[in-house]
C-alpha positions as CSV (number, residue, x, y, z in Angstrom):
1,M,4.0,6.6,22.6
2,A,5.0,10.1,21.5
3,K,8.5,9.5,23.7
4,L,9.2,5.9,22.8
5,N,10.5,4.0,26.1
6,E,12.7,1.1,26.0
7,A,9.8,-1.3,25.4
8,A,8.4,0.2,23.1
9,L,11.8,0.7,21.1
10,A,12.4,-3.2,21.6
11,Q,9.4,-3.8,20.1
12,I,9.6,-1.7,17.2
13,N,13.1,-3.2,16.0
14,A,11.7,-6.6,16.7
15,I,8.7,-5.7,14.2
16,C,12.0,-4.5,11.8
17,D,14.0,-7.6,12.4
18,R,11.2,-10.1,11.2
19,Y,10.8,-9.2,8.2
20,A,15.3,-8.4,7.7
21,G,15.2,-10.8,4.8
22,E,12.7,-9.8,2.7
23,K,13.4,-7.9,-0.5
24,T,10.9,-5.0,-0.1
25,P,9.9,-5.0,3.9
26,L,8.5,-1.3,4.3
27,M,4.7,-1.9,3.9
28,M,4.7,-5.6,6.2
29,I,6.7,-3.6,9.0
30,L,4.6,-0.8,9.0
31,S,1.6,-3.3,9.0
32,D,2.8,-4.2,11.9
33,I,3.7,-1.2,13.6
34,Q,0.0,0.0,12.6
35,R,-1.4,-3.0,14.0
36,E,0.7,-3.1,17.1
37,Y,0.0,1.1,18.3
38,G,-2.6,2.3,16.1
39,Y,-0.4,4.9,14.4
40,I,3.3,5.5,13.4
41,P,4.7,8.9,14.3
42,V,7.9,10.1,12.9
43,E,10.1,9.4,16.4
44,V,9.1,5.1,15.2
45,Q,9.5,5.8,11.6
46,E,13.1,7.3,12.4
47,V,13.6,4.4,13.8
48,V,12.7,2.1,11.2
49,S,15.0,4.3,9.4
50,E,17.7,4.2,11.0
51,K,16.8,-0.2,11.3
52,T,16.2,-0.9,7.4
53,G,18.3,2.1,5.4
54,I,15.0,3.1,4.1
55,S,14.7,6.8,4.2
56,V,12.2,8.8,6.5
57,A,11.3,10.9,3.7
58,E,10.2,7.2,1.9
59,I,8.7,5.9,4.7
60,Y,6.7,9.8,5.4
61,G,5.4,9.3,1.8
62,V,4.2,5.4,2.2
63,V,2.5,6.3,5.9
64,T,0.8,9.4,4.3
65,F,-0.1,7.7,1.2
66,Y,-2.0,5.0,2.8
67,S,-5.3,6.2,4.5
68,F,-5.0,2.7,6.8
69,F,-1.6,3.7,8.3
70,S,-1.8,7.0,10.4
71,L,0.4,10.1,11.9
72,A,-2.0,10.1,15.3
73,P,-3.7,8.0,17.4
74,K,-7.2,6.6,15.9
75,G,-10.0,7.2,18.8
76,K,-11.3,4.0,20.2
77,Y,-14.6,4.3,17.4
78,I,-13.8,5.0,13.7
79,I,-16.5,6.7,12.4
80,G,-16.2,6.5,8.0
81,C,-18.7,8.5,6.5
82,C,-19.0,7.5,2.5
83,L,-18.5,9.8,0.2
84,G,-18.7,8.1,-2.7
85,T,-20.7,8.9,-5.5
86,A,-24.0,7.0,-4.9
87,C,-23.5,8.1,-1.2
88,Y,-22.8,11.8,-1.9
89,V,-25.3,12.5,-3.6
90,K,-28.0,11.3,-0.8
91,G,-26.5,13.4,1.9
92,A,-23.1,12.6,2.6
93,Q,-21.6,15.3,3.0
94,Q,-24.5,16.4,5.3
95,I,-24.0,13.4,7.4
96,I,-20.6,14.3,7.8
97,D,-20.9,17.4,8.3
98,K,-23.3,16.5,11.4
99,F,-20.9,14.4,12.5
100,A,-18.4,17.1,12.5
101,D,-20.2,19.2,14.1
102,E,-21.3,17.1,17.1
103,L,-17.6,15.3,18.2
104,Q,-16.1,19.1,17.1
105,I,-14.0,17.9,15.1
106,G,-13.4,17.5,11.2
107,P,-12.5,14.7,9.4
108,G,-9.1,12.7,9.6
109,E,-9.1,14.1,13.5
110,T,-10.1,12.4,16.6
111,S,-12.3,14.0,19.3
112,K,-10.6,15.4,22.5
113,D,-12.1,12.5,24.8
114,G,-10.1,10.1,22.4
115,L,-13.4,8.1,21.5
116,F,-14.7,9.1,18.3
117,T,-12.0,9.4,15.0
118,L,-13.9,10.7,11.8
119,D,-12.7,9.2,8.5
120,A,-14.1,10.2,5.1
121,L,-13.7,7.6,3.1
122,R,-14.4,7.1,-1.2
123,C,-17.0,4.3,-2.0
124,I,-17.2,1.4,0.7
125,G,-19.0,-0.9,-1.8
126,A,-22.7,-0.3,0.0
127,C,-23.9,2.0,-3.2
128,G,-27.9,0.2,-2.5
129,I,-27.5,1.4,1.3
130,A,-26.5,4.8,0.3
131,P,-25.4,6.9,2.6
132,A,-23.5,4.6,4.8
133,V,-21.7,4.8,7.9
134,T,-19.3,2.6,9.1
135,I,-18.3,2.3,12.8
136,N,-15.5,-0.4,14.0
137,G,-16.9,-2.5,10.7
138,T,-20.4,-2.4,11.8
139,V,-22.1,-0.5,8.2
140,Y,-25.4,2.0,9.1
141,P,-27.6,2.5,6.2
142,K,-29.4,5.2,4.7
143,V,-28.0,6.9,7.3
144,T,-29.7,10.9,7.9
145,V,-28.6,13.6,9.6
146,D,-31.1,13.4,12.4
147,Q,-29.8,9.7,13.5
148,V,-26.3,11.0,14.1
149,P,-26.8,12.6,17.3
150,E,-28.0,9.3,18.8
151,I,-25.5,6.7,16.7
152,I,-22.7,8.8,18.6
153,A,-25.0,8.7,22.1
154,K,-25.1,4.4,21.5
155,Y,-21.3,4.4,21.9
156,R,-21.3,7.2,24.4
157,S,-23.1,5.3,26.8
158,Q,-21.1,2.3,26.1
159,E,-18.4,3.8,27.7
160,A,-20.7,5.3,30.7
């Protein structure tokens, strides 16, 4: 979506129009765009700004503040490593480090093949099964460093 084509521009304008009567439409507009495209690059923020009159700076601030919005495309599989207190004391840092090493990316980045995005999460409420990892909503309990390559291989094999 880096260069907006006519269809994308029309869709973004339609999303903005959908909330024209709302007093504070920004979160709804951005949520719909995120759901539709998977990310909200600056080019899209500029279109939203022109359509709504909300400054690009304000839109950018919202997009970068909330973790569910993204400035770049996310991978097909979003790996969330909980770094909340319970997970952290049970080795979550080593788990996320192993994912980063295996995938050759850091937290917040997407692998070159576009399959994986690695996210560091705060508490996900799975303290009893710490350290916990989520992949597209599937929760992996009590993950060990040795399990990381196997978990990645499982998702890679689905692509073969």
